[in-house]
C-alpha positions as CSV (number, residue, x, y, z in Angstrom):
1,X,9.8,76.7,12.8
2,X,13.7,76.2,12.6
3,X,14.6,79.3,14.5
4,X,17.4,80.8,13.2
5,X,19.5,83.8,14.5
6,X,19.0,87.2,13.8
7,X,15.4,89.4,14.2
8,X,12.2,88.4,13.9
9,X,9.5,90.9,12.1
10,X,6.6,89.6,13.8
11,X,4.6,87.8,10.9
12,X,7.2,85.7,11.5
13,X,6.9,85.9,15.6
14,X,3.5,85.3,15.1
15,X,3.5,82.4,13.1
16,X,5.9,80.8,14.9
17,X,3.2,81.2,17.7
18,X,0.5,80.6,16.2
19,X,-0.6,83.1,18.1
20,X,-2.0,86.6,15.9
21,X,-0.8,89.8,15.0
22,X,-1.8,91.6,17.7
23,X,-1.2,89.3,20.4
24,X,2.0,90.1,20.3
25,X,1.5,94.4,20.0
26,X,-0.6,93.9,23.1
27,X,2.5,91.7,25.6
28,X,5.1,94.7,23.7
29,X,2.1,97.2,25.3
30,X,2.2,95.4,28.4
31,X,5.6,95.6,28.9
32,X,7.3,92.3,29.0
33,X,8.3,92.1,25.5
34,X,10.9,95.1,24.0
35,X,11.7,94.7,20.7
36,X,13.9,96.8,18.9
37,X,12.1,99.4,16.1
38,X,13.7,100.6,12.5
39,X,14.7,104.0,11.2
40,X,10.9,102.8,9.8
41,X,9.2,101.8,12.9
42,X,9.5,98.0,11.9
43,X,9.5,95.3,15.3
44,X,12.8,93.5,15.3
45,X,12.7,90.6,17.7
46,X,15.9,88.6,19.0
47,X,16.6,86.2,20.1
48,X,16.0,87.0,23.3
49,X,12.3,88.7,22.5
50,X,11.5,85.2,21.0
51,X,12.8,83.3,23.9
52,X,10.9,85.6,26.7
53,X,7.8,86.1,24.3
54,X,7.7,82.0,23.7
55,X,7.5,82.6,27.4
56,X,5.0,85.6,28.6
57,X,2.5,82.9,25.4
58,X,3.4,79.8,27.6
59,X,2.3,81.6,31.4
60,X,-0.8,82.9,29.6
61,X,-2.1,80.8,27.2
62,X,-1.3,77.2,28.3
63,X,-0.7,78.3,31.9
64,X,-3.3,80.6,31.7
65,X,-2.2,83.3,34.2
66,X,-3.1,86.6,33.5
67,X,-1.2,89.7,32.6
68,X,-1.5,90.7,35.5
69,X,0.6,87.7,37.1
70,X,2.8,87.6,34.2
71,X,4.7,90.3,34.8
72,X,4.6,89.6,38.4
73,X,6.4,86.3,38.0
74,X,8.9,87.9,35.2
75,X,9.9,90.8,37.8
76,X,10.1,87.9,40.4
77,X,12.6,85.4,38.4
78,X,14.7,89.1,37.2
79,X,15.1,89.0,41.0
80,X,16.0,85.6,42.1
81,X,18.7,85.2,38.5
82,X,20.2,88.9,40.0
83,X,20.0,87.4,43.7
84,X,21.6,84.4,42.4
85,X,24.3,86.7,40.7
86,X,25.0,88.6,43.8
87,X,25.0,85.0,45.9
88,X,27.9,83.4,42.9
89,X,29.6,86.0,43.1
90,X,30.3,85.7,46.9
91,X,30.6,82.5,46.2
92,X,33.7,83.1,44.1
93,X,35.1,85.5,47.0
94,X,35.0,83.2,49.8
95,X,36.1,80.5,47.1
96,X,39.5,82.5,46.8
97,X,39.9,84.0,50.2
98,X,39.9,80.4,51.7
99,X,42.5,78.9,48.9
100,X,44.6,82.1,49.6
101,X,44.2,81.3,53.0
102,X,45.0,77.9,52.7
103,X,47.9,78.7,50.4
104,X,48.5,80.8,53.7
105,X,48.4,78.3,56.0
106,X,50.4,76.1,53.9
107,X,53.4,78.8,53.7
108,X,53.0,78.8,57.5
109,X,52.7,75.6,58.1
110,X,55.6,74.6,56.2
111,X,57.9,77.3,58.1
112,X,57.3,76.0,61.2
113,X,58.0,72.2,61.2
114,X,61.2,74.1,59.1
115,X,61.2,76.2,62.8
116,X,61.2,72.9,64.4
117,X,63.4,70.7,62.6
118,X,66.1,73.2,63.6
119,X,65.3,73.1,67.3
120,X,65.3,69.3,66.9
121,X,68.6,69.3,65.2
122,X,69.8,71.8,67.5
123,X,68.7,69.9,70.6
124,X,70.3,66.3,68.8
125,X,73.4,68.3,68.9
126,X,73.2,69.7,72.2
127,X,72.6,65.8,73.6
128,X,75.8,64.6,71.9
129,X,77.6,67.0,73.7
130,X,76.1,66.8,76.6
131,X,76.8,63.0,76.5
132,X,80.4,63.4,75.1
133,X,81.2,65.4,78.3
134,X,79.5,63.2,80.9
135,X,81.3,60.0,79.8
136,X,84.7,61.7,79.9
137,X,83.3,63.4,83.5
138,X,82.8,59.8,84.4
139,X,85.7,58.8,83.7
140,X,87.8,61.4,85.0
141,X,85.5,61.0,87.9
142,X,87.2,59.5,91.8
143,X,85.1,57.3,93.3
144,X,87.3,56.6,96.6
145,X,84.9,59.2,98.4
146,X,81.6,56.8,98.3
147,X,81.0,55.3,101.2
148,X,78.3,52.1,100.9
149,X,76.1,51.6,103.7
150,X,75.0,48.2,104.7
151,X,72.4,46.8,106.0
152,X,72.9,44.1,109.6
153,X,70.3,42.0,109.4
154,X,69.2,41.3,112.8
């Protein structure tokens, strides 16, 4: 039977899964499903209720799990989903922090690179000035006072 969005009565739901209405009522009594009620106390099953009932019927009829086992499985699934949601939030937070740290690091590297470039330029300018001064001083130097020692052959 093809499902449409909306709410279903207990008779429609029991026909969907080929189970007796009393079975559906028992699952509700055990707390496995919780359909909404109208003012006249008629059960209305939402899509989520139908999906959960399908899961319960699969576990009990096809897999042979008893009601207590189904309750434990559903509780564990709920806990696992909650933990997955928490872990996803943690991963999103960590990813955001890591991305921000990466951006901060890029900015720091760019700033340090600019400072290094300025220092290099200053160093090159100082070297050029020193070289110019050295060339000038070498031209002005008097070499007359230099002594040269020659070794004598024996």
